[in-house]
VOGU-3710 file (C-alpha; in Angstrom, 3 decimals, decimal comma):
1> xxxxxxxxxx> 133,944/90,236/81,490  132,987/86,832/82,174  129,627/87,717/84,557  129,020/90,230/81,303  129,570/88,175/78,349  129,361/84,435/79,315  127,495/84,195/82,769  123,843/83,683/80,959  125,045/80,877/78,839  122,960/77,425/79,321
11> xxxxxxxxxx> 126,753/75,232/78,909  127,208/75,336/82,829  129,732/73,233/82,624  132,263/75,549/80,915  132,206/78,233/83,994  135,256/76,847/85,393  137,130/76,934/82,292  136,130/80,679/81,757  136,831/82,174/85,188  140,065/80,321/84,432
21> xxxxxxxxxx> 140,761/81,690/81,013  140,105/85,716/82,241  142,353/85,030/85,188  144,962/83,737/83,591  144,956/86,954/80,621  144,701/88,993/83,967  147,857/87,490/85,579  149,642/87,380/82,152  149,210/90,563/81,629  150,476/91,864/84,737
31> xxxxxxxxxx> 153,549/89,805/84,431  154,345/91,010/81,081  153,891/95,424/81,874  155,532/95,400/85,643  156,605/98,104/87,450  160,138/97,834/87,926  162,110/99,496/90,668  165,319/100,902/91,439  166,009/98,961/94,449  166,760/95,397/92,134
41> xxxxxxxxxx> 163,211/93,985/92,079  160,172/93,909/89,918  156,479/94,734/91,445  153,458/93,691/89,448  149,632/93,155/90,302  149,759/89,033/89,664  148,446/88,633/92,857  145,152/90,224/92,786  143,226/87,876/90,018  144,907/84,930/91,696
51> xxxxxxxxxx> 143,574/85,758/95,076  140,078/86,883/93,846  139,554/83,444/91,444  141,327/81,358/93,869  138,450/82,425/96,981  135,792/82,159/94,496  136,784/78,943/92,553  138,885/77,046/95,196  141,996/74,737/94,452  140,148/73,439/91,222
61> xxxxxxxxxx> 140,915/76,951/89,454  144,281/77,812/91,883  146,057/74,561/90,908  145,923/75,348/87,178  146,545/79,590/88,234  149,676/78,401/90,117  151,110/76,074/87,205  150,451/79,103/84,964  152,072/81,788/86,614  154,837/80,149/87,299
71> xxxxxxxxxx> 155,746/78,666/84,129  155,145/82,046/82,472  157,527/83,511/85,549  160,533/80,788/84,042  160,009/82,034/80,627  160,349/85,548/81,942  163,871/85,348/83,605  165,085/83,057/85,908  166,451/85,354/87,967  164,267/85,363/91,295
81> xxxxxxxxxx> 162,102/82,939/90,018  163,040/80,423/93,055  161,440/82,892/95,372  158,622/82,990/93,222  158,237/79,396/93,113  158,365/78,940/96,752  156,126/82,438/97,814  153,619/80,976/95,119  153,442/78,090/96,661  152,704/79,342/99,934
91> xxxxxxxxxx> 149,819/81,029/99,204  148,708/77,948/97,024  148,605/76,439/100,055  146,836/78,896/102,280  144,449/80,955/100,401  142,056/78,458/98,258  141,851/76,680/101,455  139,393/79,214/102,537  137,379/79,218/99,846  134,170/76,923/101,024
101> xxxxxxxxxx> 134,144/79,221/104,277  134,455/82,422/102,288  131,685/81,387/100,294  129,487/80,927/103,024  129,513/84,667/104,324  127,495/87,621/104,052  129,090/90,105/100,943  130,310/92,394/103,943  132,839/89,525/105,481  133,912/88,166/102,032
111> xxxxxxxxxx> 134,741/91,830/101,072  136,898/91,726/104,474  137,604/88,619/104,180  139,603/89,080/100,471  140,698/92,630/101,624  142,625/91,005/104,487  144,039/88,291/102,509  145,426/90,776/99,889  146,698/92,561/102,800  148,379/89,345/104,279
121> xxxxxxxxxx> 149,666/88,148/100,572  151,631/91,443/100,067  153,107/91,884/103,948  154,127/88,418/103,841  155,931/88,865/100,219  157,548/92,368/101,570  158,749/90,740/104,355  160,370/88,454/102,664  161,900/90,706/100,207  163,729/92,638/103,409
131> xxxxxxxxxx> 165,920/89,670/103,869  168,048/90,591/100,421  169,142/94,045/102,330  171,578/95,005/104,752  170,017/98,168/105,387  165,867/99,404/104,598  166,163/102,901/103,577  162,801/105,635/103,863  162,575/105,014/99,779  162,315/100,960/100,533
141> xxxxxxxxxx> 159,302/101,417/103,158  157,511/103,977/100,836  157,249/101,432/98,129  156,387/99,068/101,012  153,737/101,131/101,766  152,140/101,893/98,208  152,410/98,621/97,201  150,118/97,690/99,816  147,686/100,240/99,197  147,512/99,082/95,853
151> xxxxxxxxxx> 147,284/95,842/95,920  144,472/96,148/99,160  142,346/99,046/97,279  142,218/97,014/94,025  141,593/94,223/95,521  138,278/95,609/97,317  137,272/97,712/94,355  137,273/94,310/92,446  135,445/92,234/95,139  132,895/95,142/95,744
161> xxxxxxxxxx> 131,767/95,111/91,546  131,841/91,039/91,869  129,534/90,980/94,515  127,159/93,970/93,131  127,371/91,974/89,923  126,315/89,142/91,553  123,600/90,724/93,700  122,292/91,934/90,613  121,888/88,548/88,718  120,090/87,052/92,253
171> xxxxxxxxxx> 117,689/90,128/92,203  117,147/89,224/88,424  116,767/85,789/89,143  114,284/86,521/91,938  112,109/88,664/89,840  111,940/86,475/86,800  110,774/83,899/89,463  108,510/85,994/91,059  106,822/86,865/87,784  106,679/83,315/86,558
181> xxxxxxxxxx> 105,225/82,189/89,931  102,112/85,455/89,484  101,572/84,228/85,880  100,744/80,632/86,980  99,135/81,314/90,209  96,566/83,411/87,892  96,212/81,285/85,258  95,613/78,565/87,786  93,136/80,398/89,653  91,061/81,238/86,542
191> xxxxxxxxxx> 91,150/78,026/84,345  92,019/74,993/86,875  88,135/74,962/88,089  86,593/75,473/84,426  88,343/72,391/83,316  87,785/70,317/86,680  84,328/70,437/86,041  84,375/68,767/82,401  86,776/66,235/83,547  84,846/65,161/86,479
201> xxxxxxxxxx> 81,508/64,404/84,270  83,397/62,754/81,876  84,733/60,444/84,258  81,461/59,882/85,836  79,911/58,589/82,608  83,002/56,277/81,502  83,079/54,763/84,920  78,720/54,221/83,969  79,997/53,138/80,998  82,256/50,531/81,718
211> xxxxxxxxxx> 79,864/48,820/83,831  77,879/47,987/81,087  77,454/44,576/80,058  77,232/45,064/76,331  81,045/45,808/75,858  83,984/43,779/74,238  86,958/43,522/75,700  88,355/45,992/73,242  86,420/48,345/73,911  86,673/48,185/77,674
221> xxxxxxxxxx> 90,340/48,152/77,191  89,554/51,876/75,553  87,795/53,004/78,470  90,727/52,047/81,059  92,873/53,849/78,912  90,748/56,732/78,960  90,213/57,113/82,933  93,574/56,613/83,427  94,433/59,034/81,557  91,488/61,530/82,909
231> xxxxxxxxxx> 92,768/60,712/86,274  96,111/62,400/85,178  94,560/65,154/83,880  92,822/65,368/87,130  96,032/65,494/89,112  97,390/68,112/86,692  94,787/70,717/87,436  94,812/69,640/91,424  98,652/70,170/90,849  97,426/73,633/89,148
241> xxxxxxxxxx> 94,739/74,566/91,794  97,820/74,382/94,539  99,358/76,937/92,686  96,508/79,565/93,120  97,038/82,419/95,651  96,431/82,057/99,815  92,999/81,543/101,089  92,060/83,270/103,607  90,103/80,751/105,700  93,299/78,641/105,434
251> xxxxxxxxxx> 95,840/81,437/106,934  97,184/80,356/109,970  100,136/82,272/112,432  102,131/78,979/113,644  105,900/77,838/114,105  105,290/74,892/111,339  105,032/72,335/114,614  101,557/71,665/113,580  101,944/70,995/109,731  105,388/69,192/109,525
261> xxxxxxxxxx> 104,173/66,792/112,156  101,146/66,009/110,022  103,161/65,769/106,827  105,601/63,418/108,636  102,710/61,166/109,605  101,353/61,233/105,942  104,485/60,338/104,983  105,399/57,338/106,500  103,444/54,839/105,068  104,183/55,909/102,087
271> xxxxxxxxxx> 108,219/55,791/102,862  107,846/52,551/104,252  106,499/51,366/100,781  109,737/52,426/99,473  111,868/50,739/102,196  113,463/54,748/103,295  113,475/55,486/107,181  112,046/58,828/107,780  114,410/60,808/110,337  112,464/63,929/111,522
281> xxxxxxxxxx> 113,759/66,781/114,626  111,705/70,003/114,938  113,453/72,762/117,205  111,436/76,182/116,656  109,924/78,611/118,234  109,631/81,532/115,543  106,642/82,152/113,899  105,063/83,075/110,790  101,808/83,553/108,632  100,845/81,398/105,503
291> xxxxxxxxxx> 98,413/79,686/103,896  98,239/76,063/105,793  97,593/73,927/103,134  100,021/75,299/100,837  102,667/74,566/103,159  101,519/71,106/104,200  101,498/70,357/100,097  104,973/72,236/99,774  106,409/69,849/102,286  104,377/66,346/100,825
301> xxxxxxxxxx> 106,298/67,464/97,528  109,585/67,467/98,921  108,981/64,511/101,172  107,730/62,290/98,169  110,634/63,640/95,949  113,281/62,670/98,143  111,595/59,603/98,920  111,576/58,383/95,315  115,243/59,630/94,399  116,096/56,357/97,057
311> xxxxxxxxxx> 113,439/53,937/95,596  114,728/50,607/95,224  117,526/51,172/96,956  116,237/52,752/100,863  117,914/54,841/102,997  116,925/57,875/105,028  115,154/60,950/104,529  116,040/63,508/106,837  114,025/66,474/107,772  114,917/68,890/110,298
321> xxxxxxxxxx> 112,378/72,313/111,243  115,250/74,845/113,390  115,398/78,652/113,942  118,400/80,417/113,278  118,417/83,847/114,146  115,065/85,293/112,730  114,248/82,671/110,182  112,743/79,410/110,353  115,107/77,059/108,636  113,961/73,720/106,604
331> xxxxxxxxxx> 116,411/71,317/105,636  115,388/68,085/103,799  118,401/65,635/102,850  117,878/62,310/100,996  120,760/59,967/100,278  119,387/58,906/96,717  120,588/59,374/93,000  121,383/63,404/93,329  121,134/65,634/90,717  123,490/67,166/88,149
341> xxxxxxxxxx> 123,950/70,955/88,324  122,410/71,373/85,233  119,268/69,994/87,015  119,870/72,106/89,829  119,870/74,964/87,861  116,478/73,927/86,335  114,540/73,099/89,340  111,317/75,256/89,835  110,471/76,044/86,116  106,966/75,068/84,788
351> xxxxxxxxxx> 107,327/71,716/83,279  110,681/70,536/83,809  110,701/67,088/85,932  113,722/64,452/86,436  111,048/62,050/86,653  109,759/60,664/83,296  106,175/60,856/83,940  106,098/63,855/86,493  104,893/67,362/84,763  107,043/69,493/87,150
361> xxxxxxxxxx> 104,013/71,179/88,770  105,107/69,888/92,214  108,306/71,460/92,280  106,632/74,994/90,847  104,629/74,912/93,595  107,042/74,558/95,841  109,211/77,329/94,799  105,832/79,749/94,016  104,948/78,944/97,955  108,210/79,802/99,819
371> xxxxxxxxxx> 108,166/82,923/97,593  105,267/84,104/98,669  106,296/84,152/102,102  109,314/85,769/101,831  111,929/82,729/101,791  114,509/81,475/99,808  115,237/77,755/98,588  119,077/76,929/98,312  119,602/73,031/96,581  122,885/71,129/97,055
381> xxxxxxxxxx> 122,934/68,164/95,450  125,577/65,856/93,375  125,132/62,619/91,199  125,329/59,372/93,368  125,190/61,519/96,750  121,898/62,908/96,845  120,097/66,152/97,587  119,620/68,614/100,104  117,093/71,414/100,347  117,707/74,245/102,607
391> xxxxxxxxxx> 114,728/76,790/102,793  114,728/79,846/105,312  111,700/81,501/105,992  112,136/84,949/107,609  109,875/86,067/110,540  109,455/89,226/112,970  108,690/88,060/116,398  109,733/85,268/118,556  107,709/83,447/121,269  104,535/84,935/120,015
401> xx> 102,294/81,893/120,981  102,026/79,909/123,820
//
């Protein structure tokens, strides 16, 4: 329900609340309508939503769910409440602890982890029940097998559905970004050159006019303002030109060593000007085809953003290029002002910028360039803690070039 009705909302700060709300509803319904067994204990599915929400949301969702679970269990009846409290406390200490590891895993492994957690939880729960019976009958073992099977299958179905919905959301976002990049590329290629020519001519005439001795101070001030705005317009046009399709003459087959070292050398004076130290590391033997100029401009934009985020406070910009499996990984990390979750979600959208005078086209160019070569960009940021750009570029062959 959350993914269908609330996932697209812009008020991202409410996401945790909605996940918590729907998980609470699921748990309360499970506990309100349980299966009462002749053996003397009550069986319900409360731990399926608890496990799923804890794995995806961690302790920030698991703790309030734990409180609601035990408060509601107390109101249902005090018999068996202590056992339920002890068991839920143990589960709280174990399941959410694996949340970060769980979220870093590929989809198939996440499904296996969730199913394994469900199996462990119910096996442990049923084991604690064996201490209340002097003799375990065949009926008890039949119930045990059914309880475990229901929980495992139920968790499996829910996790598979969640992952499928999340995959569809990611595919939709990727498709929209691709469409947006294509439109911007076509616009940039067809319009930018036509705009740049009259800008250049106007700029030249204004510079000649500025050298005239018959102008008063007020007129010169107007000319200087005009030149300043023309220069700004030309920078915007240059940003648009960098979004155009890759040019055949610029295509190279490289492991990024030459391009990344060039950008690092070019950006060193800019970093020194802002009291920022560059920490560069290169360990990659994988190659890929790409537009050399666009990749260099992409790296320059990321360098500039990282350095400018530490403007006035100094710091270190960490740049790493390395290989992981069959992917080239570029990681650029700063310890600057950072961004909020809302700002991170807006990254790469046209005309969105966290800088007062920014156009947002620099990051559009970054996303567009990486998207063209089939790569992915992940942004990890927090206000006051800095930002990390994690770029992965797929490759096919290794050590193809000496």
